[in-house]
C-alpha positions in Angstrom: -25.0 5.9 0.1 -25.7 2.9 2.3 -27.5 3.5 5.6 -29.1 1.6 8.4 -31.4 4.7 9.4 -34.6 5.0 8.1 -34.7 8.9 8.9 -31.7 9.0 6.4 -33.0 7.0 3.8 -36.4 9.0 4.0 -34.1 12.2 3.6 -32.2 10.9 0.7 -34.6 8.7 -1.3 -35.8 11.5 -3.7 -32.5 12.8 -4.6 -31.5 11.8 -8.2 -28.0 12.2 -7.8 -27.6 9.6 -5.1 -28.0 6.0 -5.1 -29.3 5.0 -2.0 -29.4 1.4 -0.3 -31.1 0.6 3.0 -29.6 -1.9 5.4 -32.3 -4.3 6.8 -32.8 -5.5 10.0 -34.8 -5.2 13.3 -35.8 -1.4 13.6 -35.0 0.2 16.8 -37.6 2.3 17.8 -35.6 4.9 19.7 -33.1 5.7 16.9 -35.2 4.4 14.0 -32.0 2.4 13.0 -31.8 -1.4 11.5 -29.8 -3.3 14.0 -29.4 -6.9 14.8 -27.5 -10.3 12.9 -29.3 -8.9 9.7 -27.7 -5.5 9.6 -24.4 -6.8 10.7 -24.5 -9.8 7.8 -25.6 -7.1 5.1 -22.6 -4.7 6.3 -20.2 -7.7 5.8 -20.9 -7.7 2.1 -20.1 -3.7 1.5 -17.1 -1.5 1.7 -17.5 2.2 1.8 -15.1 5.1 1.3 -16.5 7.2 4.7 -18.6 6.3 7.5 -20.6 8.9 9.2 -21.4 7.4 12.5 -23.7 8.8 15.2 -23.5 7.8 18.8 -24.9 8.2 22.2 -21.7 9.1 23.9 -17.7 9.0 23.5 -15.2 8.6 25.8 -11.4 8.2 25.6 -11.4 5.0 27.8 -14.6 3.3 26.0 -14.7 4.9 22.6 -18.1 5.2 21.0 -21.0 4.2 23.4 -24.7 3.1 23.1 -26.8 1.3 25.6 -28.2 -0.9 23.0 -25.9 -4.1 22.2 -27.3 -4.5 18.7 -26.9 -1.2 17.8 -22.9 -1.5 19.2 -22.7 -4.5 16.8 -24.0 -2.6 13.8 -21.3 0.3 14.6 -18.8 -2.1 14.9 -19.6 -3.7 11.5 -20.0 -0.1 9.8 -16.5 0.6 11.1 -14.9 -2.2 9.6 -16.7 -1.8 6.5 -15.2 1.8 5.7 -12.0 3.0 4.9 -12.5 6.4 6.9 -14.6 7.1 9.7 -16.3 10.4 10.8 -17.9 10.3 14.2 -21.1 13.0 14.7 -21.7 13.7 18.4 -23.3 16.5 20.4 -20.8 18.4 22.7 -23.0 17.5 25.7 -22.5 13.7 24.9 -18.6 14.0 25.7 -17.3 13.0 29.1 -15.5 16.1 30.0 -13.2 18.7 28.1 -10.2 17.0 29.6 -11.3 13.8 28.0 -11.9 15.5 24.6 -8.4 16.6 24.5 -7.3 13.0 25.0 -9.9 11.9 22.2 -8.5 14.5 19.9 -5.1 13.5 20.8 -5.9 9.8 20.0 -8.0 10.7 16.6 -4.5 12.6 15.9 -2.4 9.7 16.7 -4.6 7.4 14.5 -4.3 9.8 11.4 -0.8 9.8 11.5 -0.7 6.0 11.5 1.2 5.9 14.6 
C-alpha cells in the first residue's frame, strides 16, 4: 500500500499482511495528507494497480475538485501512477442527480475505452 494519508498509514501500520509505504511532503492540517512537490515527486517513482482517491467534490464539468492546489497536484500524480482509479465520494458532495448521471455515463464510456 502506498499512501499520502497519515490516517490511512496509522490504520494499516500494524497489519502483518500489508507492506506500507508513506509518501512524504507537507502535511495538510485539514486532511492530514502529505502534499506538495515532495509527494508529487515520490509518486513519480511508483506505479500501482488501483488508486483509491478521496475528493472534496466531483462534477461532470471539472472532475475531482479540491480547494487546495497542492492536494490537486498530488491527486493528478496518483491518477498518473495507477492503472485503475476508484473515487470515494460522499453523496452530498455531488453537484446534482443529473450531473451524477452524466458522471456515471462518462465512467462507463472510459471503462469501455470509447
